[in-house]
PDB file of N, CA, C and O in Angstrom:
ATOM      1  N   MET A   1      12.777 -14.562  15.816  1.00  0.00           N
ATOM      2  CA  MET A   1      11.825 -15.625  15.539  1.00  0.00           C
ATOM      3  C   MET A   1      11.419 -15.573  14.063  1.00  0.00           C
ATOM      4  O   MET A   1      11.068 -14.506  13.559  1.00  0.00           O
ATOM      5  N   GLU A   2      11.462 -16.659  13.402  1.00  0.00           N
ATOM      6  CA  GLU A   2      11.133 -16.725  11.984  1.00  0.00           C
ATOM      7  C   GLU A   2       9.626 -16.768  11.776  1.00  0.00           C
ATOM      8  O   GLU A   2       8.902 -17.459  12.493  1.00  0.00           O
ATOM      9  N   GLU A   3       9.158 -15.996  10.755  1.00  0.00           N
ATOM     10  CA  GLU A   3       7.730 -16.007  10.439  1.00  0.00           C
ATOM     11  C   GLU A   3       7.349 -17.352   9.841  1.00  0.00           C
ATOM     12  O   GLU A   3       8.105 -17.930   9.060  1.00  0.00           O
ATOM     13  N   LEU A   4       6.170 -17.848  10.212  1.00  0.00           N
ATOM     14  CA  LEU A   4       5.703 -19.124   9.680  1.00  0.00           C
ATOM     15  C   LEU A   4       5.311 -19.013   8.216  1.00  0.00           C
ATOM     16  O   LEU A   4       5.518 -19.941   7.435  1.00  0.00           O
ATOM     17  N   HIS A   5       4.747 -17.878   7.853  1.00  0.00           N
ATOM     18  CA  HIS A   5       4.288 -17.682   6.478  1.00  0.00           C
ATOM     19  C   HIS A   5       4.949 -16.432   5.920  1.00  0.00           C
ATOM     20  O   HIS A   5       4.665 -15.322   6.372  1.00  0.00           O
ATOM     21  N   GLN A   6       5.814 -16.602   4.959  1.00  0.00           N
ATOM     22  CA  GLN A   6       6.523 -15.483   4.346  1.00  0.00           C
ATOM     23  C   GLN A   6       5.618 -14.786   3.333  1.00  0.00           C
ATOM     24  O   GLN A   6       5.113 -15.420   2.406  1.00  0.00           O
ATOM     25  N   LEU A   7       5.416 -13.486   3.511  1.00  0.00           N
ATOM     26  CA  LEU A   7       4.609 -12.715   2.564  1.00  0.00           C
ATOM     27  C   LEU A   7       5.457 -12.356   1.350  1.00  0.00           C
ATOM     28  O   LEU A   7       6.662 -12.142   1.481  1.00  0.00           O
ATOM     29  N   PRO A   8       4.842 -12.289   0.171  1.00  0.00           N
ATOM     30  CA  PRO A   8       5.594 -11.858  -1.009  1.00  0.00           C
ATOM     31  C   PRO A   8       5.973 -10.387  -0.876  1.00  0.00           C
ATOM     32  O   PRO A   8       5.329  -9.640  -0.139  1.00  0.00           O
ATOM     33  N   LYS A   9       7.006  -9.978  -1.584  1.00  0.00           N
ATOM     34  CA  LYS A   9       7.435  -8.570  -1.572  1.00  0.00           C
ATOM     35  C   LYS A   9       6.277  -7.698  -2.043  1.00  0.00           C
ATOM     36  O   LYS A   9       5.609  -8.013  -3.027  1.00  0.00           O
ATOM     37  N   VAL A  10       6.049  -6.599  -1.330  1.00  0.00           N
ATOM     38  CA  VAL A  10       4.955  -5.693  -1.660  1.00  0.00           C
ATOM     39  C   VAL A  10       5.529  -4.418  -2.257  1.00  0.00           C
ATOM     40  O   VAL A  10       6.373  -3.760  -1.649  1.00  0.00           O
ATOM     41  N   TYR A  11       5.064  -4.077  -3.448  1.00  0.00           N
ATOM     42  CA  TYR A  11       5.511  -2.874  -4.128  1.00  0.00           C
ATOM     43  C   TYR A  11       4.556  -1.729  -3.849  1.00  0.00           C
ATOM     44  O   TYR A  11       3.407  -1.940  -3.462  1.00  0.00           O
ATOM     45  N   SER A  12       5.042  -0.527  -4.047  1.00  0.00           N
ATOM     46  CA  SER A  12       4.220   0.663  -3.833  1.00  0.00           C
ATOM     47  C   SER A  12       3.036   0.661  -4.796  1.00  0.00           C
ATOM     48  O   SER A  12       3.199   0.361  -5.979  1.00  0.00           O
ATOM     49  N   PRO A  13       1.848   0.995  -4.296  1.00  0.00           N
ATOM     50  CA  PRO A  13       0.675   1.067  -5.166  1.00  0.00           C
ATOM     51  C   PRO A  13       0.553   2.398  -5.910  1.00  0.00           C
ATOM     52  O   PRO A  13      -0.464   2.653  -6.555  1.00  0.00           O
ATOM     53  N   CYS A  14       1.573   3.242  -5.826  1.00  0.00           N
ATOM     54  CA  CYS A  14       1.526   4.551  -6.476  1.00  0.00           C
ATOM     55  C   CYS A  14       1.307   4.395  -7.982  1.00  0.00           C
ATOM     56  O   CYS A  14       1.951   3.575  -8.637  1.00  0.00           O
ATOM     57  N   ILE A  15       0.388   5.197  -8.515  1.00  0.00           N
ATOM     58  CA  ILE A  15       0.134   5.194  -9.961  1.00  0.00           C
ATOM     59  C   ILE A  15       0.496   6.534 -10.593  1.00  0.00           C
ATOM     60  O   ILE A  15       0.202   6.773 -11.764  1.00  0.00           O
ATOM     61  N   GLY A  16       1.134   7.407  -9.814  1.00  0.00           N
ATOM     62  CA  GLY A  16       1.574   8.692 -10.332  1.00  0.00           C
ATOM     63  C   GLY A  16       0.479   9.737 -10.455  1.00  0.00           C
ATOM     64  O   GLY A  16       0.664  10.746 -11.135  1.00  0.00           O
ATOM     65  N   ALA A  17      -0.652   9.514  -9.812  1.00  0.00           N
ATOM     66  CA  ALA A  17      -1.769  10.476  -9.813  1.00  0.00           C
ATOM     67  C   ALA A  17      -1.918  11.009  -8.391  1.00  0.00           C
ATOM     68  O   ALA A  17      -2.949  10.815  -7.748  1.00  0.00           O
ATOM     69  N   CYS A  18      -0.891  11.672  -7.917  1.00  0.00           N
ATOM     70  CA  CYS A  18      -0.795  12.047  -6.506  1.00  0.00           C
ATOM     71  C   CYS A  18      -1.503  13.363  -6.203  1.00  0.00           C
ATOM     72  O   CYS A  18      -0.954  14.444  -6.415  1.00  0.00           O
ATOM     73  N   ILE A  19      -2.697  13.252  -5.717  1.00  0.00           N
ATOM     74  CA  ILE A  19      -3.465  14.400  -5.234  1.00  0.00           C
ATOM     75  C   ILE A  19      -4.044  13.987  -3.888  1.00  0.00           C
ATOM     76  O   ILE A  19      -4.791  13.013  -3.789  1.00  0.00           O
ATOM     77  N   ILE A  20      -3.686  14.745  -2.851  1.00  0.00           N
ATOM     78  CA  ILE A  20      -4.160  14.446  -1.503  1.00  0.00           C
ATOM     79  C   ILE A  20      -5.476  15.169  -1.278  1.00  0.00           C
ATOM     80  O   ILE A  20      -5.559  16.384  -1.461  1.00  0.00           O
ATOM     81  N   ASP A  21      -6.516  14.424  -0.877  1.00  0.00           N
ATOM     82  CA  ASP A  21      -7.837  15.020  -0.664  1.00  0.00           C
ATOM     83  C   ASP A  21      -7.979  15.559   0.761  1.00  0.00           C
ATOM     84  O   ASP A  21      -7.013  15.568   1.523  1.00  0.00           O
ATOM     85  N   TYR A  22      -9.171  16.002   1.113  1.00  0.00           N
ATOM     86  CA  TYR A  22      -9.421  16.610   2.424  1.00  0.00           C
ATOM     87  C   TYR A  22      -9.276  15.624   3.576  1.00  0.00           C
ATOM     88  O   TYR A  22      -9.145  16.051   4.722  1.00  0.00           O
ATOM     89  N   ASN A  23      -9.294  14.327   3.314  1.00  0.00           N
ATOM     90  CA  ASN A  23      -9.076  13.302   4.343  1.00  0.00           C
ATOM     91  C   ASN A  23      -7.610  12.905   4.440  1.00  0.00           C
ATOM     92  O   ASN A  23      -7.269  11.960   5.152  1.00  0.00           O
ATOM     93  N   GLU A  24      -6.742  13.619   3.732  1.00  0.00           N
ATOM     94  CA  GLU A  24      -5.312  13.319   3.649  1.00  0.00           C
ATOM     95  C   GLU A  24      -5.056  11.965   3.014  1.00  0.00           C
ATOM     96  O   GLU A  24      -4.124  11.255   3.391  1.00  0.00           O
ATOM     97  N   THR A  25      -5.901  11.611   2.038  1.00  0.00           N
ATOM     98  CA  THR A  25      -5.781  10.359   1.305  1.00  0.00           C
ATOM     99  C   THR A  25      -5.503  10.669  -0.158  1.00  0.00           C
ATOM    100  O   THR A  25      -6.131  11.555  -0.737  1.00  0.00           O
ATOM    101  N   CYS A  26      -4.569   9.949  -0.754  1.00  0.00           N
ATOM    102  CA  CYS A  26      -4.253  10.143  -2.166  1.00  0.00           C
ATOM    103  C   CYS A  26      -5.390   9.597  -3.018  1.00  0.00           C
ATOM    104  O   CYS A  26      -5.847   8.472  -2.810  1.00  0.00           O
ATOM    105  N   ILE A  27      -5.843  10.393  -3.974  1.00  0.00           N
ATOM    106  CA  ILE A  27      -6.934   9.926  -4.839  1.00  0.00           C
ATOM    107  C   ILE A  27      -6.436   8.917  -5.873  1.00  0.00           C
ATOM    108  O   ILE A  27      -7.243   8.229  -6.497  1.00  0.00           O
ATOM    109  N   GLY A  28      -5.126   8.822  -6.062  1.00  0.00           N
ATOM    110  CA  GLY A  28      -4.569   7.862  -7.015  1.00  0.00           C
ATOM    111  C   GLY A  28      -4.403   6.478  -6.430  1.00  0.00           C
ATOM    112  O   GLY A  28      -4.908   5.503  -6.985  1.00  0.00           O
ATOM    113  N   CYS A  29      -3.693   6.380  -5.304  1.00  0.00           N
ATOM    114  CA  CYS A  29      -3.379   5.058  -4.731  1.00  0.00           C
ATOM    115  C   CYS A  29      -4.201   4.731  -3.492  1.00  0.00           C
ATOM    116  O   CYS A  29      -4.148   3.601  -3.007  1.00  0.00           O
ATOM    117  N   HIS A  30      -4.947   5.675  -2.975  1.00  0.00           N
ATOM    118  CA  HIS A  30      -5.833   5.477  -1.814  1.00  0.00           C
ATOM    119  C   HIS A  30      -5.092   5.267  -0.499  1.00  0.00           C
ATOM    120  O   HIS A  30      -5.678   4.799   0.477  1.00  0.00           O
ATOM    121  N   ARG A  31      -3.804   5.611  -0.469  1.00  0.00           N
ATOM    122  CA  ARG A  31      -3.081   5.548   0.803  1.00  0.00           C
ATOM    123  C   ARG A  31      -3.208   6.884   1.520  1.00  0.00           C
ATOM    124  O   ARG A  31      -3.382   7.931   0.897  1.00  0.00           O
ATOM    125  N   HIS A  32      -3.116   6.821   2.859  1.00  0.00           N
ATOM    126  CA  HIS A  32      -3.092   8.032   3.666  1.00  0.00           C
ATOM    127  C   HIS A  32      -1.748   8.716   3.451  1.00  0.00           C
ATOM    128  O   HIS A  32      -0.752   8.063   3.139  1.00  0.00           O
ATOM    129  N   ARG A  33      -1.729  10.020   3.618  1.00  0.00           N
ATOM    130  CA  ARG A  33      -0.511  10.807   3.411  1.00  0.00           C
ATOM    131  C   ARG A  33       0.670  10.220   4.190  1.00  0.00           C
ATOM    132  O   ARG A  33       1.773  10.128   3.651  1.00  0.00           O
ATOM    133  N   LEU A  34       0.459   9.823   5.440  1.00  0.00           N
ATOM    134  CA  LEU A  34       1.554   9.283   6.243  1.00  0.00           C
ATOM    135  C   LEU A  34       2.002   7.903   5.765  1.00  0.00           C
ATOM    136  O   LEU A  34       3.171   7.550   5.921  1.00  0.00           O
ATOM    137  N   GLU A  35       1.104   7.129   5.195  1.00  0.00           N
ATOM    138  CA  GLU A  35       1.496   5.839   4.629  1.00  0.00           C
ATOM    139  C   GLU A  35       2.417   6.047   3.434  1.00  0.00           C
ATOM    140  O   GLU A  35       3.338   5.262   3.209  1.00  0.00           O
ATOM    141  N   ILE A  36       2.167   7.098   2.676  1.00  0.00           N
ATOM    142  CA  ILE A  36       3.023   7.435   1.530  1.00  0.00           C
ATOM    143  C   ILE A  36       4.394   7.891   2.012  1.00  0.00           C
ATOM    144  O   ILE A  36       5.420   7.412   1.530  1.00  0.00           O
ATOM    145  N   VAL A  37       4.406   8.823   2.972  1.00  0.00           N
ATOM    146  CA  VAL A  37       5.653   9.382   3.486  1.00  0.00           C
ATOM    147  C   VAL A  37       6.555   8.303   4.075  1.00  0.00           C
ATOM    148  O   VAL A  37       7.763   8.312   3.840  1.00  0.00           O
ATOM    149  N   TYR A  38       5.981   7.375   4.836  1.00  0.00           N
ATOM    150  CA  TYR A  38       6.771   6.374   5.540  1.00  0.00           C
ATOM    151  C   TYR A  38       6.807   5.012   4.851  1.00  0.00           C
ATOM    152  O   TYR A  38       7.242   4.036   5.463  1.00  0.00           O
ATOM    153  N   TRP A  39       6.366   4.916   3.607  1.00  0.00           N
ATOM    154  CA  TRP A  39       6.284   3.638   2.906  1.00  0.00           C
ATOM    155  C   TRP A  39       7.592   2.844   2.977  1.00  0.00           C
ATOM    156  O   TRP A  39       7.570   1.650   3.277  1.00  0.00           O
ATOM    157  N   ASP A  40       8.711   3.478   2.710  1.00  0.00           N
ATOM    158  CA  ASP A  40       9.992   2.765   2.688  1.00  0.00           C
ATOM    159  C   ASP A  40      10.424   2.279   4.060  1.00  0.00           C
ATOM    160  O   ASP A  40      11.286   1.406   4.158  1.00  0.00           O
ATOM    161  N   GLU A  41       9.851   2.818   5.110  1.00  0.00           N
ATOM    162  CA  GLU A  41      10.203   2.422   6.469  1.00  0.00           C
ATOM    163  C   GLU A  41       9.277   1.338   7.029  1.00  0.00           C
ATOM    164  O   GLU A  41       9.568   0.766   8.079  1.00  0.00           O
ATOM    165  N   LEU A  42       8.174   1.050   6.348  1.00  0.00           N
ATOM    166  CA  LEU A  42       7.219   0.053   6.817  1.00  0.00           C
ATOM    167  C   LEU A  42       7.736  -1.351   6.554  1.00  0.00           C
ATOM    168  O   LEU A  42       8.481  -1.586   5.602  1.00  0.00           O
ATOM    169  N   SER A  43       7.332  -2.277   7.410  1.00  0.00           N
ATOM    170  CA  SER A  43       7.687  -3.683   7.178  1.00  0.00           C
ATOM    171  C   SER A  43       6.866  -4.217   6.009  1.00  0.00           C
ATOM    172  O   SER A  43       5.868  -3.616   5.611  1.00  0.00           O
ATOM    173  N   ASN A  44       7.292  -5.334   5.472  1.00  0.00           N
ATOM    174  CA  ASN A  44       6.551  -5.949   4.375  1.00  0.00           C
ATOM    175  C   ASN A  44       5.131  -6.319   4.816  1.00  0.00           C
ATOM    176  O   ASN A  44       4.186  -6.200   4.037  1.00  0.00           O
ATOM    177  N   ALA A  45       4.988  -6.767   6.064  1.00  0.00           N
ATOM    178  CA  ALA A  45       3.664  -7.121   6.593  1.00  0.00           C
ATOM    179  C   ALA A  45       2.762  -5.889   6.679  1.00  0.00           C
ATOM    180  O   ALA A  45       1.575  -5.965   6.364  1.00  0.00           O
ATOM    181  N   GLU A  46       3.321  -4.762   7.101  1.00  0.00           N
ATOM    182  CA  GLU A  46       2.533  -3.519   7.174  1.00  0.00           C
ATOM    183  C   GLU A  46       2.109  -3.063   5.785  1.00  0.00           C
ATOM    184  O   GLU A  46       0.972  -2.637   5.583  1.00  0.00           O
ATOM    185  N   LYS A  47       3.033  -3.155   4.827  1.00  0.00           N
ATOM    186  CA  LYS A  47       2.702  -2.793   3.445  1.00  0.00           C
ATOM    187  C   LYS A  47       1.605  -3.703   2.911  1.00  0.00           C
ATOM    188  O   LYS A  47       0.687  -3.245   2.232  1.00  0.00           O
ATOM    189  N   HIS A  48       1.701  -4.981   3.217  1.00  0.00           N
ATOM    190  CA  HIS A  48       0.699  -5.944   2.758  1.00  0.00           C
ATOM    191  C   HIS A  48      -0.686  -5.574   3.306  1.00  0.00           C
ATOM    192  O   HIS A  48      -1.674  -5.626   2.574  1.00  0.00           O
ATOM    193  N   GLU A  49      -0.760  -5.206   4.571  1.00  0.00           N
ATOM    194  CA  GLU A  49      -2.030  -4.781   5.164  1.00  0.00           C
ATOM    195  C   GLU A  49      -2.618  -3.581   4.441  1.00  0.00           C
ATOM    196  O   GLU A  49      -3.818  -3.538   4.171  1.00  0.00           O
ATOM    197  N   ILE A  50      -1.780  -2.618   4.132  1.00  0.00           N
ATOM    198  CA  ILE A  50      -2.243  -1.410   3.434  1.00  0.00           C
ATOM    199  C   ILE A  50      -2.768  -1.768   2.052  1.00  0.00           C
ATOM    200  O   ILE A  50      -3.850  -1.329   1.662  1.00  0.00           O
ATOM    201  N   VAL A  51      -2.002  -2.564   1.310  1.00  0.00           N
ATOM    202  CA  VAL A  51      -2.416  -2.949  -0.041  1.00  0.00           C
ATOM    203  C   VAL A  51      -3.721  -3.740  -0.008  1.00  0.00           C
ATOM    204  O   VAL A  51      -4.595  -3.536  -0.851  1.00  0.00           O
ATOM    205  N   MET A  52      -3.852  -4.631   0.952  1.00  0.00           N
ATOM    206  CA  MET A  52      -5.087  -5.413   1.054  1.00  0.00           C
ATOM    207  C   MET A  52      -6.281  -4.500   1.358  1.00  0.00           C
ATOM    208  O   MET A  52      -7.385  -4.730   0.865  1.00  0.00           O
ATOM    209  N   ARG A  53      -6.052  -3.463   2.172  1.00  0.00           N
ATOM    210  CA  ARG A  53      -7.120  -2.526   2.513  1.00  0.00           C
ATOM    211  C   ARG A  53      -7.582  -1.732   1.290  1.00  0.00           C
ATOM    212  O   ARG A  53      -8.777  -1.498   1.110  1.00  0.00           O
ATOM    213  N   ILE A  54      -6.637  -1.322   0.460  1.00  0.00           N
ATOM    214  CA  ILE A  54      -7.009  -0.479  -0.679  1.00  0.00           C
ATOM    215  C   ILE A  54      -7.318  -1.275  -1.947  1.00  0.00           C
ATOM    216  O   ILE A  54      -7.860  -0.727  -2.907  1.00  0.00           O
ATOM    217  N   ARG A  55      -6.982  -2.543  -1.954  1.00  0.00           N
ATOM    218  CA  ARG A  55      -7.135  -3.364  -3.166  1.00  0.00           C
ATOM    219  C   ARG A  55      -8.560  -3.374  -3.701  1.00  0.00           C
ATOM    220  O   ARG A  55      -8.770  -3.238  -4.906  1.00  0.00           O
ATOM    221  N   ASP A  56      -9.522  -3.531  -2.831  1.00  0.00           N
ATOM    222  CA  ASP A  56     -10.916  -3.565  -3.278  1.00  0.00           C
ATOM    223  C   ASP A  56     -11.333  -2.237  -3.893  1.00  0.00           C
ATOM    224  O   ASP A  56     -12.105  -2.207  -4.852  1.00  0.00           O
ATOM    225  N   ASP A  57     -10.823  -1.138  -3.343  1.00  0.00           N
ATOM    226  CA  ASP A  57     -11.139   0.176  -3.888  1.00  0.00           C
ATOM    227  C   ASP A  57     -10.636   0.330  -5.317  1.00  0.00           C
ATOM    228  O   ASP A  57     -11.300   0.928  -6.164  1.00  0.00           O
ATOM    229  N   ARG A  58      -9.461  -0.216  -5.568  1.00  0.00           N
ATOM    230  CA  ARG A  58      -8.854  -0.062  -6.894  1.00  0.00           C
ATOM    231  C   ARG A  58      -9.167  -1.228  -7.816  1.00  0.00           C
ATOM    232  O   ARG A  58      -9.005  -1.112  -9.031  1.00  0.00           O
ATOM    233  N   ASP A  59      -9.620  -2.366  -7.254  1.00  0.00           N
ATOM    234  CA  ASP A  59      -9.984  -3.556  -8.015  1.00  0.00           C
ATOM    235  C   ASP A  59      -8.883  -3.986  -8.977  1.00  0.00           C
ATOM    236  O   ASP A  59      -9.127  -4.241 -10.156  1.00  0.00           O
ATOM    237  N   LEU A  60      -7.645  -4.060  -8.437  1.00  0.00           N
ATOM    238  CA  LEU A  60      -6.510  -4.442  -9.268  1.00  0.00           C
ATOM    239  C   LEU A  60      -5.892  -5.776  -8.879  1.00  0.00           C
ATOM    240  O   LEU A  60      -4.816  -6.122  -9.367  1.00  0.00           O
ATOM    241  N   GLY A  61      -6.539  -6.513  -8.029  1.00  0.00           N
ATOM    242  CA  GLY A  61      -6.024  -7.828  -7.654  1.00  0.00           C
ATOM    243  C   GLY A  61      -4.670  -7.750  -6.995  1.00  0.00           C
ATOM    244  O   GLY A  61      -4.449  -6.902  -6.130  1.00  0.00           O
ATOM    245  N   ASP A  62      -3.757  -8.622  -7.387  1.00  0.00           N
ATOM    246  CA  ASP A  62      -2.446  -8.726  -6.760  1.00  0.00           C
ATOM    247  C   ASP A  62      -1.369  -7.963  -7.523  1.00  0.00           C
ATOM    248  O   ASP A  62      -0.219  -8.402  -7.548  1.00  0.00           O
ATOM    249  N   LEU A  63      -1.692  -6.870  -8.126  1.00  0.00           N
ATOM    250  CA  LEU A  63      -0.753  -6.126  -8.955  1.00  0.00           C
ATOM    251  C   LEU A  63       0.547  -5.786  -8.208  1.00  0.00           C
ATOM    252  O   LEU A  63       1.626  -5.839  -8.798  1.00  0.00           O
ATOM    253  N   TRP A  64       0.453  -5.439  -6.922  1.00  0.00           N
ATOM    254  CA  TRP A  64       1.638  -4.983  -6.188  1.00  0.00           C
ATOM    255  C   TRP A  64       2.335  -6.095  -5.450  1.00  0.00           C
ATOM    256  O   TRP A  64       3.310  -5.840  -4.745  1.00  0.00           O
ATOM    257  N   LEU A  65       1.877  -7.306  -5.584  1.00  0.00           N
ATOM    258  CA  LEU A  65       2.513  -8.422  -4.902  1.00  0.00           C
ATOM    259  C   LEU A  65       3.302  -9.230  -5.921  1.00  0.00           C
ATOM    260  O   LEU A  65       2.813  -9.513  -7.015  1.00  0.00           O
ATOM    261  N   SER A  66       4.515  -9.598  -5.558  1.00  0.00           N
ATOM    262  CA  SER A  66       5.317 -10.369  -6.518  1.00  0.00           C
ATOM    263  C   SER A  66       5.184 -11.852  -6.251  1.00  0.00           C
ATOM    264  O   SER A  66       5.786 -12.662  -6.956  1.00  0.00           O
TER     265      SER A  66
END
């Protein structure tokens, strides 16, 4: 079944400041450790959800969306 609304390609929000805190969250990109590990296996829609969740924390707008 074709999606009605095609999401733009979502790029990794990694900024190269990879330090995992006590909540297993990266202090650089604000993704959970497992989101980082499985990023390449996630669908574009799943990646979009993650980026939207962390976007406000980083206040970078649509940087990772093409």
